[in-house]
DRENGU-411904 format. One line per 5 residues: number of its first residue (from 1); for each residue y, x negated, z negated of N, C-alpha, C. Coordinates in steps of 0.02 Angstrom, whole numbers, plus 50000, padded with zeros to 5 digits. Layout:
% DRENGU-411904
NUM	Y:X:Z:Y:X:Z:Y:X:Z ~ ...
% end
This chain:
% DRENGU-411904
1	50658:49204:50955:50637:49273:50946:50611:49283:50875 ~ 50636:49333:50841:50613:49347:50774:50555:49396:50776 ~ 50501:49378:50741:50442:49420:50739:50400:49401:50679 ~ 50350:49441:50666:50302:49427:50613:50240:49395:50645 ~ 50221:49338:50618:50159:49305:50638:50116:49300:50576
6	50053:49320:50582:50005:49316:50527:49953:49263:50544 ~ 49944:49215:50499:49891:49165:50506:49838:49183:50454 ~ 49779:49203:50479:49728:49229:50434:49658:49212:50459 ~ 49609:49239:50423:49539:49228:50441:49520:49270:50502 ~ 49468:49249:50538:49444:49290:50595:49423:49359:50573
11	49396:49366:50512:49373:49431:50487:49431:49480:50475 ~ 49489:49455:50457:49546:49498:50442:49594:49506:50501 ~ 49586:49465:50552:49635:49463:50607:49642:49529:50643 ~ 49588:49563:50658:49593:49626:50696:49634:49679:50660 ~ 49628:49682:50595:49668:49730:50556:49742:49718:50564
16	49763:49655:50562:49834:49639:50570:49856:49653:50642 ~ 49812:49639:50690:49829:49654:50760:49839:49729:50769 ~ 49794:49769:50739:49801:49841:50744:49866:49866:50714 ~ 49891:49831:50664:49955:49849:50632:50015:49825:50673 ~ 50002:49788:50727:50056:49767:50771:50082:49697:50760
21	50051:49659:50715:50075:49591:50702:50044:49542:50751 ~ 50083:49494:50772:50056:49438:50810:50011:49399:50762 ~ 49949:49390:50780:49900:49363:50734:49866:49301:50762 ~ 49860:49251:50718:49824:49189:50735:49765:49185:50689 ~ 49705:49187:50718:49643:49181:50678:49620:49109:50679
26	49612:49081:50619:49588:49012:50612:49531:49011:50561 ~ 49492:48958:50562:49432:48955:50521:49443:48928:50450 ~ 49495:48888:50439:49503:48857:50374:49575:48836:50361 ~ 49587:48809:50302:49655:48790:50281:49683:48735:50325 ~ 49642:48688:50346:49666:48633:50388:49692:48659:50455
31	49656:48706:50485:49678:48735:50549:49741:48777:50539 ~ 49745:48812:50482:49805:48852:50467:49865:48807:50458 ~ 49856:48751:50423:49911:48704:50413:49934:48675:50480 ~ 49887:48658:50523:49905:48630:50589:49945:48682:50629 ~ 49924:48744:50629:49959:48797:50666:50028:48809:50637
36	50034:48811:50571:50099:48822:50540:50146:48765:50556 ~ 50121:48704:50556:50163:48646:50572:50193:48653:50642 ~ 50154:48677:50689:50180:48689:50757:50232:48744:50758 ~ 50220:48797:50720:50265:48854:50719:50332:48840:50686 ~ 50336:48791:50642:50398:48777:50606:50456:48764:50654
41	50443:48732:50711:50497:48717:50758:50504:48768:50813 ~ 50457:48815:50818:50458:48864:50873:50481:48933:50853 ~ 50472:48952:50790:50482:49022:50770:50545:49030:50728 ~ 50572:49091:50729:50631:49108:50691:50618:49163:50640 ~ 50562:49197:50644:50550:49256:50603:50513:49242:50538
46	50460:49279:50528:50421:49277:50466:50350:49256:50483 ~ 50324:49206:50447:50255:49184:50455:50220:49197:50390 ~ 50170:49241:50391:50130:49257:50332:50063:49220:50338 ~ 50045:49183:50286:49985:49142:50288:49937:49165:50233 ~ 49873:49170:50250:49820:49188:50203:49828:49146:50140
51	49839:49179:50084:49859:49147:50021:49814:49088:49999 ~ 49747:49095:50001:49706:49038:49979:49717:48976:50022 ~ 49732:48986:50085:49744:48928:50128:49812:48897:50114 ~ 49862:48939:50105:49929:48914:50092:49931:48870:50030 ~ 49895:48891:49978:49895:48851:49917:49856:48786:49925
56	49815:48781:49977:49776:48720:49989:49813:48671:50036 ~ 49871:48690:50061:49908:48646:50107:49930:48582:50073 ~ 49939:48531:50112:49967:48468:50089:50035:48481:50058 ~ 50049:48453:49999:50114:48466:49966:50175:48448:50009 ~ 50170:48397:50050:50226:48377:50093:50240:48431:50145
61	50188:48461:50172:50196:48515:50221:50228:48575:50187 ~ 50205:48592:50127:50233:48649:50091:50307:48637:50076 ~ 50326:48577:50056:50396:48563:50043:50438:48570:50106 ~ 50410:48551:50162:50446:48557:50226:50463:48630:50242 ~ 50415:48675:50237:50431:48744:50254:50471:48779:50199
66	50465:48755:50137:50505:48785:50083:50579:48767:50088 ~ 50595:48710:50117:50665:48690:50124:50699:48724:50183 ~ 50662:48750:50229:50690:48783:50289:50706:48856:50274 ~ 50757:48881:50308:50773:48952:50303:50734:48992:50355 ~ 50719:48961:50412:50683:48995:50466:50630:48948:50494
71	50572:48971:50508:50546:49037:50490:50535:49041:50415 ~ 50536:49102:50390:50520:49115:50320:50444:49116:50315 ~ 50415:49074:50273:50343:49070:50264:50325:49100:50197 ~ 50280:49149:50199:50259:49183:50137:50183:49184:50133 ~ 50159:49189:50072:50087:49196:50061:50066:49268:50073
76	50012:49276:50108:49984:49342:50122:49930:49354:50071 ~ 49941:49400:50023:49892:49412:49970:49822:49424:49997 ~ 49774:49392:49965:49705:49396:49987:49668:49455:49956 ~ 49699:49489:49908:49667:49546:49875:49644:49528:49806 ~ 49627:49579:49766:49604:49567:49698:49661:49540:49655
81	49644:49496:49608:49694:49465:49566:49690:49390:49575 ~ 49747:49356:49562:49746:49284:49567:49730:49254:49499 ~ 49734:49187:49494:49714:49154:49432:49759:49173:49374 ~ 49820:49194:49387:49865:49214:49333:49855:49287:49314 ~ 49811:49322:49348:49797:49392:49332:49848:49441:49361
86	49890:49418:49406:49940:49461:49436:49907:49511:49483 ~ 49924:49574:49477:49896:49626:49518:49920:49620:49590 ~ 49880:49643:49637:49897:49639:49708:49963:49674:49722 ~ 49974:49732:49694:50037:49768:49705:50098:49728:49684 ~ 50093:49693:49628:50149:49652:49604:50162:49594:49652
91	50108:49566:49679:50117:49511:49727:50149:49536:49791 ~ 50129:49596:49814:50160:49624:49874:50234:49639:49863 ~ 50251:49665:49804:50322:49677:49789:50361:49612:49789 ~ 50332:49560:49761:50364:49495:49760:50374:49468:49831 ~ 50323:49476:49873:50328:49455:49942:50385:49491:49978
96	50388:49557:49969:50442:49596:50000:50510:49575:49973 ~ 50515:49564:49909:50579:49543:49879:50602:49477:49909 ~ 50555:49430:49916:50572:49365:49945:50594:49373:50018 ~ 50560:49416:50055:50574:49425:50126:50640:49460:50139 ~ 50657:49512:50100:50717:49551:50114:50774:49539:50065
101	50761:49504:50011:50815:49487:49965:50823:49534:49906 ~ 50785:49587:49902:50788:49632:49844:50721:49668:49837 ~ 50709:49693:49778:50644:49723:49763:50642:49795:49789 ~ 50587:49811:49822:50575:49879:49847:50515:49905:49808 ~ 50522:49964:49779:50466:49994:49743:50455:50065:49768
106	50395:50089:49760:50376:50156:49780:50343:50191:49721 ~ 50355:50256:49715:50320:50292:49663:50251:50311:49689 ~ 50212:50347:49649:50144:50362:49667:50138:50406:49730 ~ 50190:50442:49747:50187:50485:49806:50218:50452:49867 ~ 50234:50388:49863:50260:50351:49919:50335:50357:49929
111	50371:50385:49880:50443:50391:49884:50476:50327:49860 ~ 50532:50308:49890:50569:50249:49868:50608:50264:49806
% end
């Protein structure tokens, strides 16, 4: 079954649930890595992981999900700017481009 699963903090989980995403709330990067490892063989859709945790995963685990086509694992932006100074909007556009295969942009009034 293809679906969106969000692995995030307990504080952010309710917001994703309200948006209709299947949400897994975990306390730290180790728990997120353990959950993602289980999902790699069970899921076919998209798994979005809280960005600070994803970057803290064991490199071997990251290589494993990067080599697979399904599920597609993406970083879920945590907000603000990252260490490279990339704006949140640019990271979201990049996430969408990776997920659908092309860049989607919106003007200030929400038009494509």
